[in-house]
C-alpha positions as CSV (number, residue, x, y, z in Angstrom):
1,M,35.0,55.7,31.4
2,P,35.6,54.2,34.9
3,A,39.1,52.9,35.6
4,T,39.5,49.1,35.3
5,V,40.8,47.1,38.2
6,R,43.6,44.5,38.6
7,I,43.2,42.1,41.4
8,D,44.2,38.6,42.8
9,Y,41.8,37.5,45.6
10,H,43.3,34.0,46.3
11,T,46.9,33.6,47.8
12,H,48.5,31.6,50.5
13,H,51.7,31.8,52.5
14,E,54.2,29.9,54.7
15,R,51.8,29.6,57.7
16,C,49.6,27.1,55.9
17,G,52.4,24.6,55.7
18,H,52.3,23.9,51.9
19,A,53.1,27.3,50.6
20,E,56.2,29.4,50.6
21,G,57.0,33.1,51.5
22,R,55.8,35.5,54.0
23,L,52.6,37.6,53.6
24,E,54.7,40.7,52.9
25,D,56.4,38.9,50.0
26,Y,53.1,38.5,48.4
27,V,52.1,42.2,48.9
28,R,55.4,43.4,47.5
29,R,55.1,41.1,44.5
30,A,51.6,42.4,43.9
31,I,52.9,45.9,44.0
32,E,55.8,45.0,41.6
33,I,53.5,43.7,38.9
34,G,51.0,46.5,39.3
35,L,48.0,45.1,41.0
36,D,45.4,47.4,42.5
37,E,44.2,45.0,45.1
38,I,45.9,41.9,46.6
39,G,43.8,39.5,48.7
40,L,45.5,37.5,51.4
41,S,43.4,34.5,51.9
42,D,45.2,31.6,53.8
43,H,43.6,28.3,54.7
44,M,41.4,28.2,57.8
45,P,42.9,25.9,60.4
46,L,41.7,22.1,60.4
47,L,38.6,21.7,62.5
48,H,37.5,18.1,61.8
49,V,40.8,16.1,61.8
50,D,43.6,16.1,64.3
51,P,46.5,17.7,62.5
52,A,49.0,15.6,64.5
53,N,47.6,12.4,63.1
54,Y,46.8,13.7,59.6
55,Y,48.8,14.7,56.5
56,P,51.4,17.4,57.3
57,G,51.1,20.8,56.1
58,M,47.4,21.1,55.4
59,A,46.6,24.4,57.0
60,M,47.8,26.9,59.6
61,P,47.6,25.8,63.2
62,M,44.7,27.2,65.2
63,E,47.1,29.3,67.4
64,E,48.5,30.9,64.3
65,L,45.0,32.4,63.1
66,P,45.0,35.6,65.2
67,R,48.7,36.1,64.3
68,Y,47.9,35.8,60.7
69,V,45.1,38.3,61.0
70,E,47.2,40.8,63.0
71,E,49.9,40.7,60.4
72,A,47.7,41.0,57.5
73,L,46.1,44.1,59.1
74,R,49.5,45.7,59.7
75,L,50.4,45.1,56.1
76,K,47.1,46.8,55.0
77,E,48.2,49.9,56.9
78,K,51.9,49.8,55.8
79,Y,51.2,49.6,52.3
80,R,48.1,52.0,52.1
81,G,48.6,54.3,49.3
82,Q,50.7,51.7,47.4
83,I,48.2,48.9,47.1
84,D,44.8,47.9,48.7
85,V,45.5,44.9,50.9
86,R,42.3,42.9,51.5
87,V,42.3,40.6,54.5
88,G,40.7,37.3,53.7
89,L,40.4,33.6,54.6
90,E,39.8,30.5,52.6
91,G,37.3,29.0,54.9
92,D,36.6,25.3,54.2
93,Y,33.1,24.1,54.4
94,I,32.8,21.0,56.4
95,E,29.4,19.5,57.0
96,G,28.6,19.1,60.7
97,Y,31.1,21.8,61.7
98,E,29.0,24.8,60.9
99,E,29.2,26.3,64.4
100,A,32.9,26.1,64.5
101,I,33.3,27.6,61.1
102,E,30.8,30.5,62.0
103,R,32.9,31.3,65.0
104,I,36.0,31.9,62.8
105,V,34.0,33.7,60.1
106,T,32.4,36.1,62.5
107,G,35.3,36.4,65.0
108,Y,37.8,38.6,62.9
109,P,37.5,41.6,60.6
110,W,37.7,40.0,57.4
111,D,37.2,41.8,54.0
112,Y,36.1,38.6,52.6
113,V,35.8,34.7,53.2
114,I,36.1,32.2,50.4
115,G,34.0,29.3,50.8
116,S,35.8,26.2,49.4
117,V,35.1,22.4,49.5
118,H,38.2,20.4,49.8
119,F,37.0,17.7,52.2
120,L,34.5,15.0,51.7
121,G,34.6,13.7,55.4
122,E,38.3,13.2,56.1
123,W,39.2,12.8,52.5
124,D,40.8,16.0,50.8
125,I,39.9,15.5,47.2
126,S,42.5,18.3,46.2
127,D,45.5,16.6,47.8
128,S,47.6,14.5,45.5
129,R,48.6,12.4,48.5
130,Q,45.0,11.3,48.8
131,L,44.4,9.9,45.3
132,H,43.7,6.6,46.6
133,G,40.4,8.0,48.0
134,W,38.9,7.5,44.4
135,E,39.6,3.8,44.5
136,G,36.4,1.7,44.3
137,K,34.1,4.8,43.9
138,R,32.0,5.6,40.9
139,V,33.1,9.0,39.8
140,L,29.7,10.4,39.4
141,D,28.8,9.4,43.0
142,V,31.8,11.5,44.2
143,Y,30.7,14.4,42.1
144,E,27.3,14.2,43.6
145,R,28.7,14.3,47.1
146,Y,31.0,17.1,46.2
147,Y,28.4,19.5,44.5
148,D,25.9,18.7,47.4
149,A,28.5,20.1,49.7
150,V,29.0,23.1,47.5
151,Q,25.4,23.8,47.6
152,K,25.3,23.5,51.5
153,A,28.2,25.8,51.7
154,A,26.3,28.4,49.6
155,K,23.4,28.1,51.8
156,T,25.3,28.8,55.1
157,G,25.6,32.6,54.4
158,F,29.2,32.3,55.8
159,Y,31.0,33.1,52.5
160,D,31.4,36.0,50.1
161,F,32.3,33.9,47.2
162,L,32.9,30.3,46.5
163,G,36.4,29.2,45.4
164,H,37.5,26.9,42.6
165,L,34.0,25.6,41.9
166,D,34.8,22.5,40.1
167,V,38.1,21.6,41.8
168,I,36.7,18.1,41.9
169,K,38.1,17.7,38.4
170,R,41.7,18.6,39.4
171,F,43.2,15.3,38.9
172,G,41.3,14.5,35.7
173,H,38.4,12.3,37.1
174,R,35.3,12.9,35.0
175,P,32.0,11.2,35.1
176,E,31.1,9.0,32.0
177,D,27.6,10.7,32.1
178,E,28.4,14.1,30.8
179,E,24.7,15.1,31.0
180,A,24.5,14.2,34.6
181,E,27.6,16.2,35.3
182,R,26.0,19.2,33.5
183,E,22.8,18.9,35.5
184,L,24.9,18.8,38.8
185,E,26.6,22.0,37.6
186,R,23.6,23.8,36.7
187,R,21.7,22.8,39.9
188,T,24.7,24.1,42.0
189,L,24.9,27.4,40.2
190,E,21.1,28.0,40.6
191,V,21.5,27.4,44.4
192,I,24.5,29.9,44.4
193,R,22.5,32.4,42.4
194,A,19.4,32.1,44.8
195,Q,21.8,32.7,47.8
196,G,23.4,35.8,46.3
197,V,26.9,34.5,46.6
198,A,29.6,35.3,44.0
199,I,32.1,32.7,42.5
200,E,35.7,32.8,41.7
201,L,37.5,32.1,38.4
202,N,40.5,30.4,39.7
203,A,43.4,30.2,37.1
204,S,45.5,27.5,39.1
205,G,43.9,24.6,37.3
206,L,45.8,25.6,34.2
207,V,49.0,24.1,35.6
208,M,47.3,21.0,37.1
209,P,46.5,17.6,35.6
210,C,43.1,18.9,34.5
211,A,44.8,21.8,32.5
212,D,41.7,23.9,32.9
213,M,40.6,26.7,35.0
214,F,38.0,26.4,37.9
215,P,35.3,26.5,36.9
216,K,35.3,25.2,33.2
217,R,34.0,27.7,30.6
218,R,30.6,26.1,30.3
219,M,30.0,26.6,34.1
220,L,31.1,30.2,33.8
221,E,28.9,30.8,30.8
222,T,26.0,29.5,32.8
223,A,26.9,31.6,35.8
224,F,27.1,34.7,33.6
225,E,23.6,33.8,32.2
226,L,22.3,33.5,35.8
227,G,23.8,36.9,36.8
228,I,26.3,35.4,39.4
229,P,29.1,37.9,40.1
230,V,32.7,36.7,39.5
231,T,36.0,37.5,41.0
232,V,39.5,36.2,40.1
233,G,42.3,34.4,42.0
234,S,45.5,32.8,41.1
235,D,45.6,30.4,44.2
236,A,49.3,31.4,44.5
237,H,51.4,29.3,46.8
238,K,54.6,31.1,46.0
239,P,55.0,35.0,45.7
240,E,56.2,34.9,42.2
241,R,53.0,33.3,41.2
242,V,50.8,36.1,42.3
243,A,48.5,36.8,39.5
244,L,49.7,33.9,37.4
245,N,47.4,33.3,34.4
246,L,45.0,35.8,35.6
247,D,45.4,37.7,32.2
248,R,43.9,34.6,30.7
249,A,41.1,34.4,33.2
250,V,40.2,38.0,32.6
251,A,40.3,37.5,28.8
252,L,37.9,34.4,29.3
253,L,35.5,36.5,31.3
254,A,35.6,39.3,28.7
255,D,35.1,36.7,26.0
256,I,31.8,35.4,27.5
257,G,30.5,39.0,27.9
258,C,31.5,39.8,31.6
259,R,32.2,43.5,32.1
260,E,32.7,43.6,35.9
261,L,34.7,41.9,38.6
262,A,33.4,41.4,42.2
263,T,35.8,43.0,44.8
264,F,35.3,43.1,48.5
265,R,35.8,45.4,51.5
266,E,34.5,44.7,55.0
267,R,32.4,41.8,53.8
268,R,30.7,44.1,51.3
269,R,30.8,43.4,47.5
270,I,31.8,46.1,45.2
271,M,31.6,45.6,41.4
272,R,34.4,47.1,39.4
273,P,35.0,47.4,35.6
274,I,36.9,44.5,34.3
275,G,40.5,45.0,33.2
276,A,41.4,43.3,29.8
């Protein structure tokens, strides 16, 4: 029987401004807890807002991007034989900034790039400091904008997998029309399937107001029915949170019938037997 794999493909570190610990701290923690692969995937620098006039600590400064890659590549070599370090990026999709995103995505030797939607215009829907952005809006309208952006992200071809697919629910905002929400989810997953992109089961939502993984079980079941590959990530912002609740994520995947996890090397997807 092929060996199972233990991975965490979604982590952040101090350069992004809202996480703690050095890159090496995350690698060493991953070794300590027995992971086979650790993905370093810090936030892409902000492209569409002036960091000096925006909320502090949103992402790494642009000048830090090459330093981040250089350090990650050095750690990959330093720990070769102890753990497979994958050098990644969480690359925001921002409509209208595709050329700038593409330069970053193609300009470095990534193992993988996560496509995440945090921003609707200048509003970061994942930031607790910006909850006022919901004021005066119909929740379903925001969901429609959000999933439209996710679909456009999938169609760019920039990304290896899409991160925390329904993070729009993070703070508990849910449309009253559940059928319309289901239709948005289904339509989005069908676009992702058509583009051949994988998705992430992100366990971080379990400790957030929504108290649920991203995506929810019903989206995950639909993704499995459609044959969409899945990887897993903790979204750790502290070294001690590497792989936090990923045992529950893997158990959920196994429960719906998933038997493989997507892993990545040099922008190539490699399916590996799931570890339960």
